[in-house]
Rosetta silent file (secondary structure, phi, psi, omega in degrees, C-alpha in Angstrom):
SEQUENCE: XXXXXXXXXXXXXXXXXXXXXXXXXXXXXXXXXXXXXXXXXXXXXXXXXXXXXXXXXXXXXXXXXXXXXXXXXXXXXXXXXXXXXXXXXXXXXXXXXXXXXXXXXXXXXXXXXXXXXXXXXXXXXXXXXXXXXXXXXXXXXXXXXXXXXXXXXXXXXXXXXXXXXXXXXXXXXXXXXXXXXXXXXXXXXXXXXXXXXXXXXXXXXXXXXXXXXXXXXXXXXXXXXXXXXXXXX
SCORE:     score description
SCORE:     0.000 S_00000001
   1 L     0.000  142.588  176.328    2.320   21.933   31.451 S_00000001
   2 L   -71.450  103.903  177.977    0.908   19.109   29.306 S_00000001
   3 E  -116.674  139.671 -179.861    2.035   19.636   25.692 S_00000001
   4 E  -129.246  118.937  174.015    1.197   17.335   22.792 S_00000001
   5 E   -93.920  128.536 -179.129    2.787   17.936   19.503 S_00000001
   6 E  -139.344 -177.836  174.709    0.776   16.460   16.449 S_00000001
   7 E  -133.328  135.054  176.397    0.222   17.317   12.858 S_00000001
   8 E  -114.714  116.633 -175.533   -3.133   17.998   11.295 S_00000001
   9 L    55.978   23.070 -173.855   -3.051   17.561    7.602 S_00000001
  10 L    90.341   -0.481 -179.493    0.768   17.974    7.824 S_00000001
  11 E   -82.953  126.133  174.762    0.397   21.288    9.798 S_00000001
  12 E   -63.381  123.670 -176.935    2.548   21.442   12.972 S_00000001
  13 E  -128.867  147.618  172.878    0.177   21.695   15.969 S_00000001
  14 E  -124.300  131.361  169.325    0.458   21.937   19.792 S_00000001
  15 E  -102.749  105.821  179.537   -2.368   20.714   21.976 S_00000001
  16 E   -88.514  123.350  177.324   -1.913   22.496   25.388 S_00000001
  17 L    97.044  173.368  179.273   -3.502   20.796   28.477 S_00000001
  18 L   -87.250  152.527  174.759   -5.478   17.757   29.127 S_00000001
  19 L   -37.465  137.401 -177.009   -8.675   16.706   27.238 S_00000001
  20 L  -152.105  167.990  176.538  -11.621   18.993   28.204 S_00000001
  21 L   -90.046    4.318  169.990  -15.199   19.760   26.862 S_00000001
  22 E  -133.552  138.040 -176.482  -14.048   23.145   26.066 S_00000001
  23 E  -138.614  142.718  178.033  -11.146   24.219   23.715 S_00000001
  24 E  -102.413  126.603  172.212   -9.589   27.508   22.540 S_00000001
  25 E   -99.322  120.592 -171.050   -8.308   27.551   18.884 S_00000001
  26 E  -113.175  128.564  173.324   -5.450   30.056   18.947 S_00000001
  27 E  -115.617  122.275 -170.145   -4.015   31.847   15.940 S_00000001
  28 L   -78.893  177.614  177.957   -0.761   33.742   16.242 S_00000001
  29 L   -96.638 -173.208  177.631    0.310   37.017   14.527 S_00000001
  30 L   -66.211  145.098 -174.680    2.868   38.027   11.909 S_00000001
  31 L    53.080   45.919 -175.049    6.542   37.016   12.594 S_00000001
  32 L  -141.442 -155.001 -174.277    5.389   34.682   15.346 S_00000001
  33 L  -171.057  178.120 -174.796    4.551   31.043   15.848 S_00000001
  34 L   -70.545  -16.465 -177.897    2.251   28.556   17.716 S_00000001
  35 L  -113.219   28.700  175.114    4.525   29.017   20.821 S_00000001
  36 L   -55.799  154.055  178.009    4.520   32.884   20.987 S_00000001
  37 H   -53.600  -31.903 -177.863    4.664   34.372   24.365 S_00000001
  38 H   -73.776  -33.308  176.513    1.067   35.448   24.298 S_00000001
  39 H   -62.908  -42.235  174.713    0.053   31.886   23.472 S_00000001
  40 H   -54.394  -55.335 -175.503    2.052   30.614   26.434 S_00000001
  41 H   -54.220  -53.465  178.678    0.202   33.084   28.635 S_00000001
  42 H   -50.231  -56.517 -178.222   -3.100   32.123   27.141 S_00000001
  43 H   -54.371  -44.922 -175.128   -2.457   28.393   27.694 S_00000001
  44 H   -63.399  -47.996 -172.894   -1.352   28.817   31.262 S_00000001
  45 H   -77.850  -35.342  178.707   -4.393   30.796   32.191 S_00000001
  46 H   -67.965  -36.634  174.811   -6.834   28.801   30.067 S_00000001
  47 H   -64.503  -37.639  177.771   -5.754   25.420   31.512 S_00000001
  48 H   -64.845  -17.512  174.427   -6.241   26.720   34.967 S_00000001
  49 L  -105.522   13.993  170.613   -9.808   27.417   34.025 S_00000001
  50 L    93.141    8.681  178.504  -10.330   23.974   32.603 S_00000001
  51 L   -92.187  161.907  166.298   -9.771   24.631   28.901 S_00000001
  52 E  -110.416  150.374  176.669   -7.594   22.895   26.431 S_00000001
  53 E  -126.902  136.831  178.682   -5.788   25.005   23.662 S_00000001
  54 E  -113.910  119.513  172.945   -4.894   24.236   20.174 S_00000001
  55 E  -122.204  155.178 -177.757   -2.264   26.378   18.389 S_00000001
  56 E  -153.170  160.473  179.299   -0.584   25.806   15.000 S_00000001
  57 L   -87.629  120.650  169.277    1.987   27.489   12.751 S_00000001
  58 L   -63.590  159.477 -178.144    0.450   29.587    9.912 S_00000001
  59 L   -51.749  135.881  178.645    2.116   29.274    6.540 S_00000001
  60 L    70.878   17.588 -176.647    5.905   30.544    6.526 S_00000001
  61 L  -127.593  146.997  171.986    5.834   30.747   10.357 S_00000001
  62 H    63.794 -126.808 -179.912    7.341   28.644   13.107 S_00000001
  63 H   -72.602   -5.027 -179.224    8.186   25.188   11.748 S_00000001
  64 H  -106.678   21.004 -175.041    6.999   26.268    8.325 S_00000001
  65 L   -65.571  -16.160 -175.426    9.535   28.980    7.617 S_00000001
  66 L   -78.100  -15.723 -178.538   10.898   26.928    4.743 S_00000001
  67 L   -68.990  145.743 -170.186    7.576   27.597    2.754 S_00000001
  68 L  -112.605  -33.852 -175.966    7.943   30.026   -0.100 S_00000001
  69 L   -60.501  145.937 -172.820    4.518   30.852   -1.410 S_00000001
  70 L   -71.968  133.680 -172.879    3.125   34.268   -0.417 S_00000001
  71 L   -73.857  122.135 -179.844    0.643   33.742    2.398 S_00000001
  72 L  -106.662  137.508 -179.447   -2.798   34.157    1.030 S_00000001
  73 H   -53.920  -37.641 -179.605   -5.945   34.639    3.308 S_00000001
  74 H   -63.574  -31.506  179.824   -7.853   31.914    1.627 S_00000001
  75 H   -77.183  -33.157  172.708   -5.270   29.383    2.515 S_00000001
  76 H   -67.554  -32.313  174.092   -5.249   30.490    6.126 S_00000001
  77 H   -63.849  -43.177  178.607   -9.001   30.261    6.119 S_00000001
  78 H   -55.944  -47.371 -169.906   -8.720   26.587    4.795 S_00000001
  79 H   -74.105  -38.869  178.385   -6.258   25.702    7.542 S_00000001
  80 H   -63.196  -33.060  167.017   -8.288   27.327   10.286 S_00000001
  81 H   -55.553  -46.113  169.322  -11.296   25.266    9.038 S_00000001
  82 H   -49.240  -51.246 -176.416   -9.147   22.253    9.389 S_00000001
  83 H   -70.161  -36.614  176.195   -8.288   23.075   12.952 S_00000001
  84 H   -65.364  -37.479  175.268  -11.965   23.733   13.779 S_00000001
  85 H   -57.491  -47.183  179.413  -12.963   20.351   12.378 S_00000001
  86 H   -60.099  -46.770 -177.271  -10.452   18.753   14.554 S_00000001
  87 H   -68.204  -38.590 -179.717  -11.540   20.665   17.588 S_00000001
  88 H   -62.582  -27.272  178.502  -15.220   19.948   17.077 S_00000001
  89 H   -79.874  -12.820 -173.849  -14.369   16.207   17.058 S_00000001
  90 H  -124.661    5.012  174.292  -12.514   16.401   20.432 S_00000001
  91 L  -154.385  170.279  178.328  -14.546   18.876   22.475 S_00000001
  92 L   -91.917  -29.072 -176.228  -18.018   20.243   23.017 S_00000001
  93 E  -132.436  137.489 -174.639  -17.399   23.933   22.930 S_00000001
  94 E  -121.887  126.085  168.300  -14.830   25.711   20.708 S_00000001
  95 E  -112.452  173.166 -177.160  -13.645   29.262   21.500 S_00000001
  96 E  -123.038  138.342  165.058  -11.131   31.530   19.656 S_00000001
  97 E  -128.774  126.470  179.376   -7.970   33.460   20.495 S_00000001
  98 E  -138.395  136.557 -175.363   -6.413   35.473   17.836 S_00000001
  99 E  -113.168  132.073  172.985   -3.420   37.942   17.915 S_00000001
 100 L    47.214 -108.473 -176.114   -3.007   40.657   15.166 S_00000001
 101 H   -75.351  -30.163  174.006   -3.313   39.022   11.715 S_00000001
 102 H   -50.855  -46.339  178.788   -4.364   35.778   13.378 S_00000001
 103 H   -57.791  -43.355 -175.099   -7.502   37.570   14.568 S_00000001
 104 H   -66.389  -40.011  178.763   -8.188   38.791   11.088 S_00000001
 105 H   -67.992  -26.995  176.644   -7.975   35.347    9.571 S_00000001
 106 H   -78.247  -27.201  176.681  -10.393   34.189   12.192 S_00000001
 107 H   -66.237  -46.221 -179.158  -12.792   37.069   11.423 S_00000001
 108 H   -58.820  -42.789 -171.055  -12.632   35.751    7.788 S_00000001
 109 H   -74.897  -45.085 -155.000  -13.243   32.088    8.806 S_00000001
 110 L  -120.102   23.186  178.356  -15.735   31.889   11.535 S_00000001
 111 L   -59.158  -35.590  177.627  -18.465   34.495   11.110 S_00000001
 112 L  -101.206    3.474 -175.499  -20.900   31.603   10.630 S_00000001
 113 L   -82.699  164.531  173.704  -19.464   28.993   12.843 S_00000001
 114 L   -83.501  106.841 -174.487  -20.662   27.819   16.223 S_00000001
 115 L  -130.652  133.978 -173.325  -18.229   29.629   18.591 S_00000001
 116 L   -78.114  -55.197  178.372  -18.600   29.965   22.488 S_00000001
 117 L  -159.647  175.371 -170.131  -16.561   33.088   22.923 S_00000001
 118 E  -143.233  136.192  166.609  -13.551   35.065   21.533 S_00000001
 119 E  -129.718  122.337 -172.855  -10.573   36.858   22.827 S_00000001
 120 E  -110.329  135.825  177.198   -8.534   39.107   20.537 S_00000001
 121 E  -113.499  120.005  174.103   -5.127   40.662   21.239 S_00000001
 122 L    52.112   43.341 -167.430   -4.074   43.589   19.163 S_00000001
 123 L   -75.423  144.909  168.965   -6.451   42.466   16.403 S_00000001
 124 L   -74.827   92.869 -175.895   -6.338   43.436   12.672 S_00000001
 125 L   -92.837  -13.076  176.918  -10.091   44.271   12.365 S_00000001
 126 L  -141.934   99.374  176.872   -9.702   46.082    8.918 S_00000001
 127 H   -69.885  -30.417  178.464   -6.957   44.676    6.775 S_00000001
 128 H   -63.384  -38.103  176.207   -7.797   46.971    3.879 S_00000001
 129 H   -59.726  -45.708  178.850   -6.894   50.000    6.158 S_00000001
 130 H   -60.135  -43.406 -178.627   -3.540   48.507    6.977 S_00000001
 131 H   -62.436  -50.048  177.843   -2.818   47.865    3.317 S_00000001
 132 H   -50.207  -50.449 -179.916   -3.753   51.416    2.484 S_00000001
 133 H   -62.859  -35.778  171.542   -1.483   52.739    5.197 S_00000001
 134 H   -67.337  -36.768  174.049    1.367   50.664    3.803 S_00000001
 135 H   -63.336  -40.032  178.224    0.727   51.922    0.187 S_00000001
 136 H   -62.070  -39.758 -174.823    0.915   55.442    1.653 S_00000001
 137 H   -69.317  -29.300 -174.750    4.160   54.515    3.342 S_00000001
 138 L   -95.849    3.320 -179.617    5.604   53.083    0.106 S_00000001
 139 L    52.873   44.951  176.599    4.303   56.150   -1.863 S_00000001
 140 L  -124.829  151.792  166.098    2.399   54.046   -4.441 S_00000001
 141 L   -89.355  167.584  177.033   -1.100   54.253   -5.894 S_00000001
 142 H   -59.015  -34.180 -176.736   -3.428   51.356   -6.445 S_00000001
 143 H   -69.628  -45.974  178.152   -2.588   51.576  -10.229 S_00000001
 144 H   -66.687  -36.171  177.184    1.170   51.223   -9.665 S_00000001
 145 H   -55.069  -47.650 -175.634    0.501   48.490   -6.996 S_00000001
 146 H   -60.538  -41.210 -177.111   -1.465   46.571   -9.652 S_00000001
 147 H   -71.033  -43.605 -178.285    1.339   46.814  -12.193 S_00000001
 148 H   -72.961  -32.632 -174.335    4.138   45.827   -9.779 S_00000001
 149 L    69.243  -41.306  169.621    2.076   43.162   -8.116 S_00000001
 150 E  -123.030  132.922  177.391    4.634   42.899   -5.218 S_00000001
 151 E  -123.797  112.364  174.778    6.018   45.826   -3.384 S_00000001
 152 L   -88.394  148.606  178.573    8.706   45.088   -0.750 S_00000001
 153 L  -159.103  179.828 -175.842    9.454   47.408    2.075 S_00000001
 154 L   -96.879   27.322  171.654   10.864   47.219    5.592 S_00000001
 155 L  -119.694  -74.262  177.352    7.551   46.561    7.380 S_00000001
 156 L  -146.771  133.691  176.095    5.541   43.933    5.411 S_00000001
 157 L   -56.448  141.786  179.726    5.686   43.123    1.748 S_00000001
 158 E  -104.343  143.207  176.980    2.537   44.173   -0.209 S_00000001
 159 E  -136.709  119.159 -163.477    1.051   41.693   -2.731 S_00000001
 160 H   -59.636  -45.411  172.464   -1.673   42.721   -5.066 S_00000001
 161 H   -47.233  -47.773  178.068   -3.650   39.380   -5.189 S_00000001
 162 H   -50.276  -56.986 -176.361   -3.730   39.603   -1.398 S_00000001
 163 H   -58.031  -45.687  179.878   -5.168   43.116   -1.522 S_00000001
 164 H   -59.680  -44.996  174.019   -7.825   42.102   -4.010 S_00000001
 165 H   -51.305  -47.162 -179.025   -8.919   39.248   -1.723 S_00000001
 166 H   -62.165  -47.452  177.571   -9.233   41.673    1.220 S_00000001
 167 H   -54.338  -44.352  178.818  -11.266   44.003   -0.804 S_00000001
 168 L   -78.254   -2.078 -179.360  -13.640   41.283   -1.869 S_00000001
 169 L  -138.098   68.155 -178.561  -14.124   39.873    1.610 S_00000001
 170 L   -72.228  153.577  178.787  -15.024   42.621    3.959 S_00000001
 171 L   -86.664  111.055 -168.610  -15.929   41.738    7.485 S_00000001
 172 L  -115.396  -11.669 -168.526  -19.723   42.326    7.596 S_00000001
 173 L  -149.828  130.316  174.074  -20.974   39.871   10.275 S_00000001
 174 L  -155.975   98.115 -171.721  -19.544   38.926   13.709 S_00000001
 175 L  -107.468    1.883 -177.131  -22.081   37.766   16.359 S_00000001
 176 L   -77.992  144.014 -178.902  -19.785   35.936   18.845 S_00000001
 177 L   -68.487  118.978 -170.633  -19.209   37.254   22.367 S_00000001
 178 E  -131.445  132.332 -179.558  -15.848   38.947   21.952 S_00000001
 179 E  -110.548  128.582  176.826  -13.291   40.582   24.267 S_00000001
 180 E  -120.326  134.699  176.068  -10.644   42.820   22.800 S_00000001
 181 E  -119.933  133.389  173.455   -7.310   44.042   24.209 S_00000001
 182 E  -140.942  157.325  173.618   -5.096   46.630   22.458 S_00000001
 183 E   -87.879  143.514  178.481   -2.192   48.770   23.572 S_00000001
 184 L   -47.632  -35.932 -169.428   -2.743   52.623   23.807 S_00000001
 185 L   -98.910   13.550 -178.704    0.379   53.162   21.397 S_00000001
 186 L   -70.636  112.586  173.894   -0.662   50.545   18.804 S_00000001
 187 L   -97.560   -9.345  174.349   -0.006   52.446   15.508 S_00000001
 188 L   -78.618  -54.936 -175.652   -0.687   49.395   13.323 S_00000001
 189 L  -106.111   87.970 -167.936   -4.262   48.674   14.422 S_00000001
 190 L   -69.133  145.913 -174.437   -5.350   52.309   15.153 S_00000001
 191 H   -51.371  -54.592 -174.378   -7.850   53.024   17.930 S_00000001
 192 H   -52.912  -45.782 -175.676  -10.636   54.472   15.760 S_00000001
 193 H   -58.207  -50.492 -179.980  -10.561   51.403   13.491 S_00000001
 194 H   -63.673  -42.263 -176.874  -10.680   48.878   16.415 S_00000001
 195 H   -68.791  -29.061  178.815  -13.302   50.992   18.295 S_00000001
 196 H   -69.247  -42.228  175.245  -15.489   51.154   15.203 S_00000001
 197 H   -60.806  -50.235 -170.380  -15.290   47.286   14.879 S_00000001
 198 H   -67.382  -42.059  170.085  -16.017   46.879   18.552 S_00000001
 199 H   -57.661  -51.430 -175.345  -19.019   49.242   18.528 S_00000001
 200 H   -61.865  -41.350 -177.418  -20.479   47.730   15.370 S_00000001
 201 H  -102.310   13.161  173.189  -20.343   44.207   16.722 S_00000001
 202 L    66.734   40.106 -179.640  -20.965   44.721   20.393 S_00000001
 203 L   -96.032  152.860  165.042  -17.427   43.667   21.534 S_00000001
 204 E   -80.157  135.893 -174.412  -15.799   44.742   24.785 S_00000001
 205 E  -125.668  124.312  171.657  -12.650   46.798   24.210 S_00000001
 206 E  -115.547  144.081  171.578   -9.886   47.377   26.748 S_00000001
 207 E  -114.916  139.814  169.128   -6.706   49.412   26.379 S_00000001
 208 E  -100.970  126.888 -174.470   -3.540   49.021   28.247 S_00000001
 209 L   -60.866  129.278  179.136   -1.985   52.515   28.933 S_00000001
 210 L    67.723   11.044  176.502    1.325   52.846   27.181 S_00000001
 211 L   -70.682  156.573  179.246    0.848   49.483   25.510 S_00000001
 212 L  -116.050 -176.295  179.619    2.104   48.649   21.961 S_00000001
 213 L   -63.733  -48.574 -178.850    0.881   46.391   19.163 S_00000001
 214 L   -89.715  120.218  176.403    3.308   43.700   20.298 S_00000001
 215 L   -86.586  105.158 -170.935    2.668   42.546   23.773 S_00000001
 216 L  -141.974  -19.986  178.663    6.108   41.284   24.764 S_00000001
 217 L   -76.634  165.257 -178.620    7.475   43.037   27.922 S_00000001
 218 H   -68.452  -27.527  175.601    6.892   41.525   31.300 S_00000001
 219 H   -67.648  -44.285  179.402    4.560   44.461   32.163 S_00000001
 220 H   -67.954  -42.724 -176.681    2.492   44.002   28.989 S_00000001
 221 H   -74.571  -32.560  174.968    2.215   40.273   29.363 S_00000001
 222 H   -63.581  -37.046  177.794    1.234   40.597   33.042 S_00000001
 223 H   -68.646  -46.257  178.788   -1.568   42.995   32.059 S_00000001
 224 H   -53.759  -51.523  179.385   -2.583   40.594   29.308 S_00000001
 225 H   -54.320  -46.925  177.625   -2.612   37.642   31.806 S_00000001
 226 H   -65.106  -42.907 -178.853   -4.751   39.577   34.370 S_00000001
 227 H   -66.200  -43.221  173.729   -7.139   40.686   31.628 S_00000001
 228 H   -55.335  -49.127 -176.888   -7.456   37.162   30.310 S_00000001
 229 H   -65.582  -25.778 -178.540   -8.103   35.608   33.805 S_00000001
 230 H   -75.266  -23.698 -174.211  -10.919   38.052   34.440 S_00000001
 231 H  -109.961   -9.103  171.009  -12.666   37.046   31.230 S_00000001
 232 L   -78.873  130.003  175.382  -12.041   33.267   31.039 S_00000001
 233 L  -131.719    0.000    0.000  -14.973   31.218   32.426 S_00000001
């Protein structure tokens, strides 16, 4: 596979495949990177369909693990806009792939952008719901959260300014043709929440039986590959 490592505004990027008139901008999930298994699968399938793929490391991920500032959504939005600007200069049609929180950042960023189509894997469609679940897990109220500012736990740290941003930026518009795949046993992005999003914005929703939030086994990745190949045009 043809891989080209570059930097865009200092951010580590991989361009997968040869130049094409259609490109997929791929955003990975938490505890992952621009070379996550799901992005490899995406790149292999997409290149065979004539796409080029652009993936990059979000703050504190991949080659950027040395960064110490808490990841804020507005910084991820800024970086996704940088990637989109680059993509628009090098191709005719830009599509999106987002996994987990990467999908959420794309929802924040591209509601008004010109996007051809979208593929989401285990997407976070309601970040406020996830934060509330973590608050319940940590047995804290919003008032206590505000006073503590940061609450560490064994799942994901909670940061109050992040929560405020999420509350102030609800996902209210999404008009792009979107395909969603989730695992039946995904307890992070609950079925009712994802189904509500899909129904509201007219997305196709597929579930893998016995699948999880993290698609990582051979069976899960094979299902993801087959699902993608049917929906890549």
